[in-house]
C-alpha positions in Angstrom: -37.6 25.4 -57.4 -39.4 24.5 -61.0 -36.4 24.5 -62.7 -34.3 22.6 -60.1 -36.5 19.6 -60.3 -37.0 20.1 -64.0 -33.0 20.1 -64.5 -32.9 16.9 -62.2 -35.5 15.1 -64.7 -33.3 16.2 -67.6 -30.1 14.8 -66.1 -31.7 11.4 -65.4 -33.3 11.3 -68.8 -29.7 11.6 -70.2 -28.2 9.0 -67.8 -31.3 6.4 -69.1 -30.2 7.2 -72.5 -26.7 6.5 -71.9 -27.8 3.1 -70.2 -29.9 2.2 -72.9 -27.6 3.4 -75.9 -24.7 1.0 -74.0 -26.9 -2.0 -73.8 -27.8 -1.7 -77.5 -24.3 -1.5 -78.4 -23.9 -4.9 -76.2 -26.6 -6.8 -77.4 -25.5 -5.7 -81.0 -21.9 -7.0 -80.5 -23.3 -10.3 -78.9 -26.1 -11.3 -81.9 -22.8 -10.3 -84.0 -20.4 -12.8 -82.8 -23.0 -15.2 -82.2 -23.9 -14.6 -86.2 -20.0 -14.8 -87.0 -19.8 -18.1 -85.0 -22.6 -20.0 -86.3 -21.4 -19.2 -89.7 -18.1 -19.9 -89.1 -19.0 -23.7 -87.6 -21.4 -24.1 -90.9 -18.5 -22.8 -93.2 -16.2 -25.5 -91.3 -18.7 -28.2 -91.1 -18.6 -27.9 -95.0 -15.4 -27.6 -96.2 -13.4 -29.1 -93.1 -10.1 -28.8 -95.4 -10.3 -25.0 -94.3 -10.8 -25.1 -91.0 -7.7 -23.0 -90.4 -8.2 -20.0 -92.8 -12.2 -20.0 -91.6 -11.0 -19.8 -87.9 -8.7 -16.9 -88.5 -10.8 -14.9 -90.6 -13.5 -15.7 -87.8 -11.2 -14.0 -84.5 -10.4 -11.4 -87.0 -14.3 -10.1 -87.7 -15.0 -11.0 -84.1 -11.8 -8.5 -83.1 -13.5 -6.0 -85.3 -16.7 -6.3 -83.7 -15.6 -5.8 -80.2 -13.8 -2.8 -81.2 -17.3 -1.1 -82.5 -18.6 -1.9 -79.4 -16.3 -1.1 -77.3 -16.2 2.7 -79.3 -20.1 2.5 -78.9 -19.6 2.1 -75.1 -17.1 4.8 -74.4 -18.8 7.3 -76.7 -22.3 6.7 -74.7 -20.4 7.0 -71.2 -18.8 10.2 -73.0 -22.2 11.4 -73.4 -23.1 11.0 -70.0 
């Protein structure tokens, strides 16, 4: 009886850990992409003639951040 209750509690804690890990991954990615966007807008405001290169680099780095976030979420779900 006690072993069953303990196993259910441990399983619940594992699910909570997965949810917290996935949430932190998404929050970190959102903050990273926000920082990238803010820095790119500031750079474009300083040098409007370089806006094309800055925008291209911004999209590439944002895609890398998204990829890492998706990888972190998949790892969290695999741990479940």
